[in-house]
C-alpha positions, -999 to +999 in steps of 0.1 A: +213+440-345+200+404-351+166+401-369+139+375-369+118+374-400+082+362-397+064+353-429+026+356-426-002+346-450-024+376-461-052+365-438-028+365-408-012+398-417-046+415-423-057+406-388-025+417-372-025+450-392-061+457-383-054+452-346-023+473-347-043+501-364-069+499-336-041+503-311-024+531-331+009+511-333+028+493-360+022+455-367+057+449-354+046+462-320+018+436-319+043+408-329+068+420-303+042+421-275+031+386-285+067+373-283+071+391-249+040+374-234+053+340-247+088+344-233+074+355-199+056+321-198+087+302-209+089+281-177+055+265-186+062+229-197+031+228-219+044+257-239+071+236-256+045+212-269+023+241-280+051+257-299+061+225-317+025+217-326+018+253-338+049+253-360+039+220-375+002+228-383+008+264-394+020+252-428-014+237-436-039+258-416-046+293-406-047+301-369-081+309-353-071+346-348-065+352-385-090+364-410-106+335-430-091+329-464-111+327-496-115+290-504-137+264-520-167+254-500-166+218-486-200+208-500-209+203-536-233+229-550-223+256-525-206+288-535-170+294-525-166+310-491-156+346-491-128+359-468-141+373-435-124+393-407-113+374-376-139+372-349-110+373-323-098+408-335-121+437-327-131+458-357-134+490-338-119+507-307-137+499-275-135+523-245 
C-alpha cells in the first residue's frame, strides 16, 4: 500500500493530537478527514493557488490552527513568548 509521510512541527502535531483525543480517534484520522475534505473540493480553481501558497509559506511559518511556538518576543525588553494552545482547536468536548 502506498504511503504519504507528513512531517509536522511540534506545535502543529500537538494541536492535531489534542483534537484527535477530543474526538477519540488517532491523529491519522484527523489528517485523513482533512485530506478527504480537500479532495472533495478539488474542482475549486482557487484551491490550486491555496495549496501552492500554503506549501511555500509552511517552511517559515506555523499555520493559524497550530499551537504557538516558543519564541523570542518581537520587542526589546519583553520576555520571550511562551507556547500556547491553538485558539482554533477546542480544549474540551462540547455537547
